[in-house]
Jmol script that loads the backbone (N, CA, C; Angstrom):
load data "model"
ATOM      1  N   MET A   1      53.534  99.842 117.406  1.00  0.00           N
ATOM      2  CA  MET A   1      53.619  99.992 118.327  1.00  0.00           C
ATOM      3  C   MET A   1      53.789 101.580 118.824  1.00  0.00           C
ATOM      4  N   THR A   2      53.740 101.684 119.603  1.00  0.00           N
ATOM      5  CA  THR A   2      54.783 103.372 119.673  1.00  0.00           C
ATOM      6  C   THR A   2      55.068 103.393 120.740  1.00  0.00           C
ATOM      7  N   ALA A   3      56.373 103.961 121.302  1.00  0.00           N
ATOM      8  CA  ALA A   3      57.132 102.969 122.271  1.00  0.00           C
ATOM      9  C   ALA A   3      56.486 104.339 123.208  1.00  0.00           C
ATOM     10  N   SER A   4      56.416 104.593 124.463  1.00  0.00           N
ATOM     11  CA  SER A   4      55.872 106.085 125.727  1.00  0.00           C
ATOM     12  C   SER A   4      56.962 107.114 125.535  1.00  0.00           C
ATOM     13  N   LEU A   5      56.723 108.059 126.331  1.00  0.00           N
ATOM     14  CA  LEU A   5      57.257 108.789 126.450  1.00  0.00           C
ATOM     15  C   LEU A   5      57.775 108.819 127.841  1.00  0.00           C
ATOM     16  N   CYS A   6      59.047 108.723 127.996  1.00  0.00           N
ATOM     17  CA  CYS A   6      60.003 108.453 129.083  1.00  0.00           C
ATOM     18  C   CYS A   6      61.485 109.060 129.250  1.00  0.00           C
ATOM     19  N   ARG A   7      61.428 109.425 130.022  1.00  0.00           N
ATOM     20  CA  ARG A   7      62.183 110.181 130.612  1.00  0.00           C
ATOM     21  C   ARG A   7      64.042 109.617 131.129  1.00  0.00           C
ATOM     22  N   VAL A   8      64.863 109.031 130.885  1.00  0.00           N
ATOM     23  CA  VAL A   8      66.253 108.858 131.383  1.00  0.00           C
ATOM     24  C   VAL A   8      67.056 109.277 132.117  1.00  0.00           C
ATOM     25  N   LEU A   9      68.287 109.266 132.703  1.00  0.00           N
ATOM     26  CA  LEU A   9      68.812 109.836 133.127  1.00  0.00           C
ATOM     27  C   LEU A   9      70.462 108.845 133.380  1.00  0.00           C
ATOM     28  N   MET A  10      71.398 109.615 132.649  1.00  0.00           N
ATOM     29  CA  MET A  10      72.534 107.991 132.540  1.00  0.00           C
ATOM     30  C   MET A  10      73.464 109.164 132.866  1.00  0.00           C
ATOM     31  N   VAL A  11      74.612 108.128 134.145  1.00  0.00           N
ATOM     32  CA  VAL A  11      74.923 108.602 135.341  1.00  0.00           C
ATOM     33  C   VAL A  11      76.531 108.616 134.723  1.00  0.00           C
ATOM     34  N   TYR A  12      77.369 109.227 134.346  1.00  0.00           N
ATOM     35  CA  TYR A  12      78.564 108.670 133.664  1.00  0.00           C
ATOM     36  C   TYR A  12      79.271 108.618 135.530  1.00  0.00           C
ATOM     37  N   PRO A  13      80.540 107.504 136.297  1.00  0.00           N
ATOM     38  CA  PRO A  13      80.582 107.570 137.414  1.00  0.00           C
ATOM     39  C   PRO A  13      81.666 108.800 137.371  1.00  0.00           C
ATOM     40  N   SER A  14      82.580 109.162 138.490  1.00  0.00           N
ATOM     41  CA  SER A  14      83.537 109.950 138.619  1.00  0.00           C
ATOM     42  C   SER A  14      84.782 109.424 138.930  1.00  0.00           C
ATOM     43  N   PHE A  15      85.589 108.760 138.861  1.00  0.00           N
ATOM     44  CA  PHE A  15      86.916 107.707 139.729  1.00  0.00           C
ATOM     45  C   PHE A  15      87.707 109.316 140.019  1.00  0.00           C
ATOM     46  N   HIS A  16      87.672 108.600 141.634  1.00  0.00           N
ATOM     47  CA  HIS A  16      88.743 109.074 142.845  1.00  0.00           C
ATOM     48  C   HIS A  16      89.910 108.729 142.112  1.00  0.00           C
ATOM     49  N   ALA A  17      90.557 109.978 142.815  1.00  0.00           N
ATOM     50  CA  ALA A  17      92.168 110.016 142.591  1.00  0.00           C
ATOM     51  C   ALA A  17      93.962 108.768 142.761  1.00  0.00           C
ATOM     52  N   GLU A  18      92.608 108.353 144.198  1.00  0.00           N
ATOM     53  CA  GLU A  18      93.804 107.250 144.250  1.00  0.00           C
ATOM     54  C   GLU A  18      92.960 105.648 143.164  1.00  0.00           C
ATOM     55  N   SER A  19      92.540 106.208 141.950  1.00  0.00           N
ATOM     56  CA  SER A  19      91.943 105.089 141.221  1.00  0.00           C
ATOM     57  C   SER A  19      92.935 105.316 140.118  1.00  0.00           C
ATOM     58  N   PHE A  20      93.605 103.583 139.568  1.00  0.00           N
ATOM     59  CA  PHE A  20      94.383 103.894 138.204  1.00  0.00           C
ATOM     60  C   PHE A  20      93.223 104.862 137.662  1.00  0.00           C
ATOM     61  N   TRP A  21      92.014 104.816 137.389  1.00  0.00           N
ATOM     62  CA  TRP A  21      91.472 105.240 135.853  1.00  0.00           C
ATOM     63  C   TRP A  21      91.307 106.932 135.681  1.00  0.00           C
ATOM     64  N   ASN A  22      92.240 107.470 137.013  1.00  0.00           N
ATOM     65  CA  ASN A  22      91.618 108.898 137.436  1.00  0.00           C
ATOM     66  C   ASN A  22      93.429 108.899 136.502  1.00  0.00           C
ATOM     67  N   TYR A  23      92.977 110.269 135.332  1.00  0.00           N
ATOM     68  CA  TYR A  23      94.043 111.100 134.346  1.00  0.00           C
ATOM     69  C   TYR A  23      94.083 112.618 135.376  1.00  0.00           C
ATOM     70  N   ALA A  24      93.614 113.092 136.474  1.00  0.00           N
ATOM     71  CA  ALA A  24      94.230 113.928 136.971  1.00  0.00           C
ATOM     72  C   ALA A  24      95.223 115.079 135.431  1.00  0.00           C
ATOM     73  N   GLU A  25      96.517 114.454 136.895  1.00  0.00           N
ATOM     74  CA  GLU A  25      97.667 114.624 136.429  1.00  0.00           C
ATOM     75  C   GLU A  25      97.418 114.841 134.474  1.00  0.00           C
ATOM     76  N   VAL A  26      97.002 113.737 133.876  1.00  0.00           N
ATOM     77  CA  VAL A  26      96.928 114.044 132.567  1.00  0.00           C
ATOM     78  C   VAL A  26      96.901 115.381 131.895  1.00  0.00           C
ATOM     79  N   CYS A  27      95.562 115.033 132.432  1.00  0.00           N
ATOM     80  CA  CYS A  27      94.857 116.457 131.964  1.00  0.00           C
ATOM     81  C   CYS A  27      94.671 117.749 132.289  1.00  0.00           C
ATOM     82  N   ASN A  28      95.915 117.949 133.233  1.00  0.00           N
ATOM     83  CA  ASN A  28      95.944 119.272 134.574  1.00  0.00           C
ATOM     84  C   ASN A  28      97.547 119.600 132.727  1.00  0.00           C
ATOM     85  N   LEU A  29      97.529 118.568 132.255  1.00  0.00           N
ATOM     86  CA  LEU A  29      99.325 118.576 131.969  1.00  0.00           C
ATOM     87  C   LEU A  29      98.614 119.592 129.644  1.00  0.00           C
ATOM     88  N   VAL A  30      97.909 118.768 129.028  1.00  0.00           N
ATOM     89  CA  VAL A  30      97.277 118.736 128.121  1.00  0.00           C
ATOM     90  C   VAL A  30      96.067 120.137 128.015  1.00  0.00           C
ATOM     91  N   GLY A  31      95.562 120.737 129.499  1.00  0.00           N
ATOM     92  CA  GLY A  31      94.325 120.904 129.117  1.00  0.00           C
ATOM     93  C   GLY A  31      92.834 120.675 129.118  1.00  0.00           C
ATOM     94  N   ALA A  32      92.935 119.451 129.819  1.00  0.00           N
ATOM     95  CA  ALA A  32      91.597 118.591 129.106  1.00  0.00           C
ATOM     96  C   ALA A  32      91.178 118.533 130.281  1.00  0.00           C
ATOM     97  N   ARG A  33      89.638 119.317 130.299  1.00  0.00           N
ATOM     98  CA  ARG A  33      89.208 118.482 131.682  1.00  0.00           C
ATOM     99  C   ARG A  33      88.820 117.163 132.222  1.00  0.00           C
ATOM    100  N   TYR A  34      88.860 116.188 130.553  1.00  0.00           N
ATOM    101  CA  TYR A  34      88.141 115.302 131.196  1.00  0.00           C
ATOM    102  C   TYR A  34      88.615 113.910 129.878  1.00  0.00           C
ATOM    103  N   PRO A  35      89.868 113.369 129.634  1.00  0.00           N
ATOM    104  CA  PRO A  35      90.246 112.559 128.463  1.00  0.00           C
ATOM    105  C   PRO A  35      89.268 111.363 127.705  1.00  0.00           C
ATOM    106  N   ALA A  36      88.009 111.540 128.306  1.00  0.00           N
ATOM    107  CA  ALA A  36      87.483 110.044 127.843  1.00  0.00           C
ATOM    108  C   ALA A  36      86.434 110.372 127.955  1.00  0.00           C
ATOM    109  N   ALA A  37      85.548 110.242 127.092  1.00  0.00           N
ATOM    110  CA  ALA A  37      83.581 110.356 126.526  1.00  0.00           C
ATOM    111  C   ALA A  37      83.300 109.040 127.319  1.00  0.00           C
ATOM    112  N   PRO A  38      81.839 109.215 128.052  1.00  0.00           N
ATOM    113  CA  PRO A  38      81.361 108.143 128.360  1.00  0.00           C
ATOM    114  C   PRO A  38      80.524 107.581 127.504  1.00  0.00           C
ATOM    115  N   LEU A  39      81.375 107.188 126.353  1.00  0.00           N
ATOM    116  CA  LEU A  39      81.297 105.548 125.129  1.00  0.00           C
ATOM    117  C   LEU A  39      80.040 104.512 125.463  1.00  0.00           C
ATOM    118  N   GLY A  40      80.443 103.731 125.955  1.00  0.00           N
ATOM    119  CA  GLY A  40      78.733 103.052 126.617  1.00  0.00           C
ATOM    120  C   GLY A  40      78.194 103.560 127.377  1.00  0.00           C
ATOM    121  N   LEU A  41      77.801 105.304 127.532  1.00  0.00           N
ATOM    122  CA  LEU A  41      76.645 105.457 128.002  1.00  0.00           C
ATOM    123  C   LEU A  41      76.002 105.674 126.744  1.00  0.00           C
ATOM    124  N   ILE A  42      76.830 106.951 125.956  1.00  0.00           N
ATOM    125  CA  ILE A  42      76.381 107.066 124.507  1.00  0.00           C
ATOM    126  C   ILE A  42      75.988 106.387 123.378  1.00  0.00           C
ATOM    127  N   THR A  43      76.364 105.082 123.493  1.00  0.00           N
ATOM    128  CA  THR A  43      75.960 104.308 122.746  1.00  0.00           C
ATOM    129  C   THR A  43      74.885 103.253 123.140  1.00  0.00           C
ATOM    130  N   VAL A  44      74.344 102.891 124.228  1.00  0.00           N
ATOM    131  CA  VAL A  44      73.046 102.619 124.768  1.00  0.00           C
ATOM    132  C   VAL A  44      72.093 103.983 125.103  1.00  0.00           C
ATOM    133  N   ALA A  45      72.197 105.476 124.730  1.00  0.00           N
ATOM    134  CA  ALA A  45      71.410 106.418 124.461  1.00  0.00           C
ATOM    135  C   ALA A  45      70.751 105.860 123.309  1.00  0.00           C
ATOM    136  N   ALA A  46      71.912 105.455 121.941  1.00  0.00           N
ATOM    137  CA  ALA A  46      71.327 105.258 121.151  1.00  0.00           C
ATOM    138  C   ALA A  46      70.455 104.530 120.432  1.00  0.00           C
ATOM    139  N   LEU A  47      70.316 103.345 121.774  1.00  0.00           N
ATOM    140  CA  LEU A  47      69.960 102.357 121.245  1.00  0.00           C
ATOM    141  C   LEU A  47      67.869 102.539 122.054  1.00  0.00           C
ATOM    142  N   LEU A  48      68.191 103.273 122.833  1.00  0.00           N
ATOM    143  CA  LEU A  48      66.563 103.458 123.059  1.00  0.00           C
ATOM    144  C   LEU A  48      65.300 103.445 121.895  1.00  0.00           C
ATOM    145  N   PRO A  49      64.564 104.199 122.477  1.00  0.00           N
ATOM    146  CA  PRO A  49      63.899 104.493 121.279  1.00  0.00           C
ATOM    147  C   PRO A  49      63.602 106.688 121.442  1.00  0.00           C
ATOM    148  N   LYS A  50      64.088 106.450 120.609  1.00  0.00           N
ATOM    149  CA  LYS A  50      64.088 107.587 119.278  1.00  0.00           C
ATOM    150  C   LYS A  50      63.094 108.834 120.344  1.00  0.00           C
ATOM    151  N   THR A  51      62.024 108.486 121.417  1.00  0.00           N
ATOM    152  CA  THR A  51      60.820 109.260 121.459  1.00  0.00           C
ATOM    153  C   THR A  51      61.135 109.734 122.656  1.00  0.00           C
ATOM    154  N   TRP A  52      61.869 108.718 123.665  1.00  0.00           N
ATOM    155  CA  TRP A  52      62.512 108.908 124.881  1.00  0.00           C
ATOM    156  C   TRP A  52      63.450 110.583 124.710  1.00  0.00           C
ATOM    157  N   GLU A  53      63.626 111.039 126.567  1.00  0.00           N
ATOM    158  CA  GLU A  53      64.151 111.492 126.461  1.00  0.00           C
ATOM    159  C   GLU A  53      65.117 111.392 127.130  1.00  0.00           C
ATOM    160  N   VAL A  54      66.145 111.605 126.626  1.00  0.00           N
ATOM    161  CA  VAL A  54      67.403 111.306 127.177  1.00  0.00           C
ATOM    162  C   VAL A  54      68.765 112.011 127.640  1.00  0.00           C
ATOM    163  N   ARG A  55      68.736 112.394 129.271  1.00  0.00           N
ATOM    164  CA  ARG A  55      69.935 113.236 129.289  1.00  0.00           C
ATOM    165  C   ARG A  55      71.327 112.735 130.096  1.00  0.00           C
ATOM    166  N   LEU A  56      72.518 112.403 129.481  1.00  0.00           N
ATOM    167  CA  LEU A  56      73.477 112.057 129.708  1.00  0.00           C
ATOM    168  C   LEU A  56      74.729 112.550 130.912  1.00  0.00           C
ATOM    169  N   VAL A  57      75.063 112.945 131.527  1.00  0.00           N
ATOM    170  CA  VAL A  57      75.705 113.462 133.490  1.00  0.00           C
ATOM    171  C   VAL A  57      76.521 112.749 133.282  1.00  0.00           C
ATOM    172  N   ASP A  58      77.991 113.455 133.021  1.00  0.00           N
ATOM    173  CA  ASP A  58      79.196 113.268 133.494  1.00  0.00           C
ATOM    174  C   ASP A  58      79.729 113.222 134.802  1.00  0.00           C
ATOM    175  N   ARG A  59      79.793 112.771 135.232  1.00  0.00           N
ATOM    176  CA  ARG A  59      80.420 112.955 137.016  1.00  0.00           C
ATOM    177  C   ARG A  59      82.152 113.251 137.242  1.00  0.00           C
ATOM    178  N   ASN A  60      82.390 113.472 135.508  1.00  0.00           N
ATOM    179  CA  ASN A  60      83.845 113.795 136.099  1.00  0.00           C
ATOM    180  C   ASN A  60      84.280 115.519 134.912  1.00  0.00           C
ATOM    181  N   ALA A  61      82.731 115.600 134.991  1.00  0.00           N
ATOM    182  CA  ALA A  61      82.768 116.894 133.919  1.00  0.00           C
ATOM    183  C   ALA A  61      83.044 118.157 135.111  1.00  0.00           C
ATOM    184  N   GLY A  62      81.490 118.010 135.996  1.00  0.00           N
ATOM    185  CA  GLY A  62      81.315 118.754 136.309  1.00  0.00           C
ATOM    186  C   GLY A  62      80.821 118.545 137.991  1.00  0.00           C
ATOM    187  N   ASP A  63      79.652 118.234 138.886  1.00  0.00           N
ATOM    188  CA  ASP A  63      79.343 117.943 139.813  1.00  0.00           C
ATOM    189  C   ASP A  63      77.444 118.518 139.438  1.00  0.00           C
ATOM    190  N   LEU A  64      77.066 116.506 139.869  1.00  0.00           N
ATOM    191  CA  LEU A  64      75.875 116.409 139.430  1.00  0.00           C
ATOM    192  C   LEU A  64      74.865 116.806 139.836  1.00  0.00           C
ATOM    193  N   ILE A  65      74.433 117.678 140.858  1.00  0.00           N
ATOM    194  CA  ILE A  65      73.308 118.283 141.031  1.00  0.00           C
ATOM    195  C   ILE A  65      73.432 119.202 139.876  1.00  0.00           C
ATOM    196  N   LYS A  66      74.842 120.909 139.950  1.00  0.00           N
ATOM    197  CA  LYS A  66      74.619 121.396 139.351  1.00  0.00           C
ATOM    198  C   LYS A  66      74.068 120.979 137.940  1.00  0.00           C
ATOM    199  N   LEU A  67      74.668 120.496 137.056  1.00  0.00           N
ATOM    200  CA  LEU A  67      74.315 119.447 135.963  1.00  0.00           C
ATOM    201  C   LEU A  67      72.724 118.894 135.662  1.00  0.00           C
ATOM    202  N   VAL A  68      72.400 118.443 136.713  1.00  0.00           N
ATOM    203  CA  VAL A  68      71.138 117.958 136.606  1.00  0.00           C
ATOM    204  C   VAL A  68      69.636 119.028 136.280  1.00  0.00           C
ATOM    205  N   LEU A  69      70.128 119.705 136.974  1.00  0.00           N
ATOM    206  CA  LEU A  69      69.703 121.003 137.447  1.00  0.00           C
ATOM    207  C   LEU A  69      69.195 121.793 136.291  1.00  0.00           C
ATOM    208  N   CYS A  70      70.700 121.860 135.072  1.00  0.00           N
ATOM    209  CA  CYS A  70      70.908 123.319 134.079  1.00  0.00           C
ATOM    210  C   CYS A  70      69.924 122.881 132.929  1.00  0.00           C
TER     211      CYS A  70
END
end "model"
wireframe off; spacefill off
backbone 0.3
color backbone group
């Protein structure tokens, strides 16, 4: 059976400054954009059929609209 073509957009949410999970100060100290990769979404993307077009957007690394339109 052949998998039909499907387009998937996965969005990793941004964490607010008041959140425990926000590492903004640590990023500033080490010069990183964001220290944690969205590994859960990457794992799910790897499990999807290879014929599907998958796009991952990390909201912590940039604005959603700019990243989707690129």
